[in-house]
C-alpha positions as CSV (number, residue, x, y, z in Angstrom):
1,X,-12.5,3.6,-17.2
2,X,-8.9,4.0,-18.1
3,X,-6.6,3.6,-15.1
4,X,-2.9,4.7,-15.1
5,X,-0.9,2.8,-12.5
6,X,2.6,3.6,-11.2
7,X,4.5,1.1,-9.1
8,X,2.7,-1.7,-11.0
9,X,5.4,-4.2,-10.7
10,X,5.7,-3.9,-6.9
11,X,4.1,-6.2,-4.3
12,X,0.9,-4.2,-4.0
13,X,1.0,-3.0,-7.6
14,X,0.8,-6.4,-9.2
15,X,-2.4,-7.2,-7.2
16,X,-3.9,-3.8,-8.0
17,X,-3.3,-4.3,-11.8
18,X,-5.1,-7.7,-11.6
19,X,-8.0,-6.3,-9.7
20,X,-8.4,-3.4,-12.1
21,X,-8.4,-5.8,-15.1
22,X,-10.9,-8.1,-13.3
23,X,-13.2,-5.1,-13.0
24,X,-13.1,-4.5,-16.8
25,X,-10.9,-1.4,-16.8
26,X,-8.3,-0.5,-19.4
27,X,-5.0,-0.2,-17.5
28,X,-1.8,1.6,-18.5
29,X,1.2,0.8,-16.3
30,X,4.3,3.0,-16.1
31,X,7.4,0.7,-16.2
32,X,11.1,1.2,-16.3
33,X,11.8,-2.3,-17.7
34,X,9.0,-3.6,-19.9
35,X,10.6,-7.1,-20.2
36,X,10.6,-7.5,-16.4
37,X,7.1,-6.0,-16.1
38,X,5.7,-8.5,-18.7
39,X,7.0,-11.4,-16.6
40,X,5.1,-10.4,-13.5
41,X,1.9,-8.9,-15.0
42,X,-0.8,-10.5,-17.2
43,X,0.8,-9.3,-20.4
44,X,-1.5,-11.2,-22.7
45,X,-4.5,-9.2,-21.5
46,X,-5.7,-7.0,-24.3
47,X,-6.7,-4.3,-21.8
48,X,-3.2,-3.9,-20.4
49,X,-0.8,-1.4,-21.9
50,X,2.9,-0.9,-21.0
51,X,4.3,2.7,-20.9
52,X,8.1,2.6,-20.5
53,X,9.8,5.6,-18.9
54,X,13.0,6.5,-17.1
55,X,12.1,8.9,-14.3
56,X,8.9,10.8,-13.5
57,X,10.3,14.2,-14.7
58,X,11.1,12.7,-18.1
59,X,7.5,11.7,-18.8
60,X,5.3,13.5,-21.4
61,X,2.4,13.5,-19.0
62,X,-0.2,14.7,-21.5
63,X,0.5,11.6,-23.6
64,X,-0.8,9.4,-20.8
65,X,-4.3,10.8,-21.0
66,X,-7.1,8.9,-22.9
67,X,-10.3,10.6,-21.6
68,X,-12.0,9.1,-18.6
69,X,-8.8,8.7,-16.7
70,X,-7.9,7.8,-13.1
71,X,-4.5,7.5,-11.6
72,X,-3.4,5.0,-8.9
73,X,0.0,6.1,-7.7
74,X,1.8,3.4,-5.8
75,X,5.4,4.0,-6.8
76,X,7.9,4.9,-4.0
77,X,11.7,4.4,-4.0
78,X,13.2,2.5,-1.1
79,X,10.1,0.9,0.3
80,X,10.9,-0.6,3.8
81,X,13.6,1.9,4.5
82,X,11.4,3.8,7.0
83,X,14.2,5.7,8.7
84,X,16.1,6.7,5.6
85,X,16.2,10.5,5.1
86,X,16.1,9.9,1.3
87,X,12.3,9.5,1.7
88,X,12.2,13.2,2.1
89,X,15.4,14.4,0.3
90,X,15.1,12.2,-2.8
91,X,11.5,11.0,-3.0
92,X,9.3,13.9,-2.1
93,X,10.0,16.4,-4.9
94,X,9.7,14.0,-7.9
95,X,6.6,12.4,-6.4
96,X,4.9,15.8,-6.1
97,X,6.1,17.1,-9.5
98,X,4.7,13.9,-11.2
99,X,1.3,14.3,-9.5
100,X,1.1,18.0,-10.0
101,X,2.0,17.5,-13.7
102,X,-0.9,15.1,-14.1
103,X,-3.2,17.5,-12.3
104,X,-2.1,20.3,-14.7
105,X,-3.2,18.1,-17.6
106,X,-6.7,18.2,-16.2
107,X,-6.7,14.8,-14.5
108,X,-8.8,15.0,-11.4
109,X,-9.3,11.4,-10.2
110,X,-6.2,10.5,-8.2
111,X,-5.7,7.7,-5.7
112,X,-2.4,7.6,-3.8
113,X,-0.9,5.0,-1.4
114,X,-0.2,6.5,2.0
115,X,0.9,4.6,5.1
116,X,-0.3,3.9,8.6
117,X,3.1,5.1,9.7
118,X,1.8,8.6,9.1
119,X,0.0,8.1,12.5
120,X,3.4,7.9,14.3
121,X,3.0,6.4,17.8
122,X,-0.8,6.9,18.1
123,X,-2.4,3.8,19.7
124,X,-5.8,2.2,19.6
125,X,-8.3,2.4,16.7
126,X,-6.9,5.3,14.7
127,X,-9.2,7.5,12.6
128,X,-8.5,9.6,9.5
129,X,-9.4,12.9,11.3
130,X,-6.8,12.4,14.0
131,X,-3.8,14.8,14.2
132,X,-0.9,12.7,13.0
133,X,2.6,12.7,14.4
134,X,4.9,10.7,12.2
135,X,8.2,9.6,13.7
136,X,9.9,8.1,10.6
137,X,11.2,9.9,7.5
138,X,8.9,7.6,5.5
139,X,5.8,8.5,7.4
140,X,6.7,12.2,7.4
141,X,7.3,12.1,3.6
142,X,4.0,10.5,2.9
143,X,2.2,12.9,5.2
144,X,4.0,15.9,3.7
145,X,3.1,14.7,0.1
146,X,-0.6,14.5,1.1
147,X,-0.5,18.0,2.5
148,X,1.1,19.3,-0.7
149,X,-1.6,17.6,-2.7
150,X,-4.3,19.2,-0.5
151,X,-2.9,22.6,-1.5
152,X,-3.4,21.7,-5.1
153,X,-7.0,20.4,-4.5
154,X,-9.9,22.3,-6.1
155,X,-13.6,21.5,-6.3
156,X,-13.0,19.3,-9.3
157,X,-10.3,17.1,-7.7
158,X,-11.2,13.7,-6.5
159,X,-8.3,12.7,-4.2
160,X,-8.3,9.3,-2.4
161,X,-5.4,9.0,0.0
162,X,-5.1,5.4,1.2
163,X,-3.4,4.8,4.5
164,X,-2.3,1.2,4.1
165,X,-1.8,-0.9,7.2
166,X,0.1,-4.2,7.4
167,X,-0.3,-5.7,4.0
168,X,0.7,-9.3,3.5
169,X,0.4,-12.0,0.8
170,X,2.3,-13.4,-2.2
171,X,5.2,-11.3,-3.3
172,X,5.7,-9.5,0.1
173,X,9.2,-8.3,0.8
174,X,11.2,-11.2,2.4
175,X,12.2,-9.2,5.4
176,X,8.6,-9.1,6.7
177,X,7.7,-11.5,9.5
178,X,5.3,-13.8,7.5
179,X,7.8,-14.5,4.6
180,X,10.5,-15.0,7.2
181,X,8.3,-17.5,9.1
182,X,7.2,-19.4,5.9
183,X,10.8,-19.6,4.7
184,X,11.9,-21.0,8.1
185,X,9.1,-23.6,7.9
186,X,10.1,-24.6,4.4
187,X,13.8,-24.9,5.4
188,X,12.8,-27.1,8.3
189,X,14.3,-24.8,10.9
190,X,13.9,-25.9,14.5
191,X,13.6,-22.4,16.0
192,X,12.1,-19.2,14.8
193,X,13.5,-16.0,16.4
194,X,11.1,-13.1,16.9
195,X,10.1,-10.2,19.2
196,X,7.9,-11.0,22.2
197,X,5.0,-10.7,19.8
198,X,2.6,-9.0,22.1
199,X,2.3,-5.9,19.8
200,X,-1.0,-5.5,18.0
201,X,-1.2,-4.9,14.3
202,X,-3.9,-4.6,11.7
203,X,-3.1,-7.1,8.9
204,X,-4.9,-6.9,5.5
205,X,-4.4,-9.3,2.6
206,X,-2.9,-7.7,-0.5
207,X,-5.9,-9.0,-2.7
208,X,-8.4,-7.4,-0.3
209,X,-6.4,-4.1,-0.4
210,X,-6.2,-4.2,-4.2
211,X,-10.0,-4.7,-4.6
212,X,-10.7,-1.8,-2.2
213,X,-8.1,0.3,-4.0
214,X,-10.0,-0.1,-7.3
215,X,-13.3,0.7,-5.7
216,X,-11.7,3.9,-4.3
217,X,-10.4,4.8,-7.8
218,X,-13.9,4.2,-9.3
219,X,-15.4,6.6,-6.8
220,X,-15.9,10.0,-8.5
221,X,-15.7,11.8,-5.2
222,X,-13.1,13.6,-3.1
223,X,-13.0,11.1,-0.3
224,X,-9.7,12.3,1.1
225,X,-8.0,10.0,3.6
226,X,-9.2,6.4,3.9
227,X,-7.8,3.8,6.3
228,X,-7.0,0.6,4.4
229,X,-7.0,-2.1,7.0
230,X,-9.1,-5.0,8.3
231,X,-10.5,-2.9,11.1
232,X,-9.4,-5.3,13.9
233,X,-6.1,-5.9,15.6
234,X,-4.1,-9.1,15.9
235,X,-1.2,-9.9,18.2
236,X,1.9,-10.7,16.2
237,X,2.5,-13.9,18.3
238,X,-1.1,-15.0,17.6
239,X,-0.5,-14.5,13.8
240,X,2.7,-16.6,14.0
241,X,1.0,-19.4,15.9
242,X,-1.9,-19.4,13.5
243,X,0.5,-19.8,10.5
244,X,2.4,-22.6,12.2
245,X,-0.9,-24.5,13.0
246,X,-2.2,-24.0,9.5
247,X,1.1,-25.3,8.0
248,X,1.2,-28.2,10.5
249,X,4.7,-27.2,11.3
250,X,6.7,-28.2,14.4
251,X,8.9,-25.1,14.8
252,X,9.8,-23.7,18.2
253,X,9.3,-20.0,18.9
254,X,12.0,-17.9,20.5
255,X,10.0,-14.8,21.5
256,X,12.1,-11.8,22.8
257,X,15.1,-12.5,20.5
258,X,14.4,-9.2,18.7
259,X,13.4,-5.9,20.4
260,X,10.2,-4.1,19.5
261,X,10.6,-1.5,16.8
262,X,10.9,2.0,18.3
263,X,9.1,3.7,15.4
264,X,5.8,1.8,15.8
265,X,3.1,2.1,18.4
266,X,2.7,-1.0,20.6
267,X,-1.0,-1.6,19.7
268,X,-3.0,0.1,17.0
269,X,-5.5,-0.8,14.2
270,X,-7.5,1.0,11.5
271,X,-10.9,2.5,12.3
272,X,-12.6,1.6,9.1
273,X,-15.9,3.4,9.7
274,X,-15.2,6.0,7.0
275,X,-14.2,3.3,4.4
276,X,-17.4,1.3,5.1
277,X,-19.5,4.4,4.8
278,X,-17.8,5.8,1.7
279,X,-17.4,2.5,-0.3
280,X,-20.3,0.2,0.3
281,X,-18.7,-2.7,-1.6
282,X,-15.5,-2.7,0.3
283,X,-14.2,-6.0,1.6
284,X,-12.8,-6.8,5.0
285,X,-10.7,-9.8,6.1
286,X,-12.1,-11.7,9.1
287,X,-9.1,-14.1,9.3
288,X,-5.6,-14.4,8.1
289,X,-5.5,-15.9,4.5
290,X,-2.4,-17.9,3.6
């Protein structure tokens, strides 16, 4: 299968490209700077093709098609800026026009990265069929994009909307708690400042997410929304203590230094029943992998 991937040079994108190549697919990546992309992707792989472009509206979308095509759409401007109105005002329209343009060429197999922040402040094991109530511009923009795609959907469209939970691993943005902790340990810091850490999150390793993303793209079915998490919750403070123990570090924790984020529920995790039933080969982490 030929897979077109946007956002290929990002944290998740790099892992998804490698997973797609490992499954034997031909991969075309949309890149703004080919030289940079070649440094972070396996450029010597004969099944990897680079497609430079400026902005989504500038693309000749029909030229991307090769036959048995699938799209994995990961690109998003300003990742991590969850409260920025630009998620709606600047991101939403070009995202939709790009996806609609590919649908208009006849491409029907589309996999898109959504977010667990679409759920808003819902707690517990959240399911795909729950009524979402996003409280961030990012979550609202993702939810709105999915609704717009649903309006495009027809009986031939195979849409997979992946609600990604707390993805971690190599290349993660440095502001996230795990990179901050690992950097503090490497520097030999005596104290690590954090929130109280009692909040429960669903952590999934980026390689596990990437593998499951490719399986979703391979499914010639309209699976709709799929929760992409581990299926179990972990207290943040337990995660931090586990990493410190694994690293054999002697760093003191200072819980309560930061407040809890107001835009996240206190305790929630992915209900992965639908993912397990829809994709039999899907993998699930049973522990944190450093």
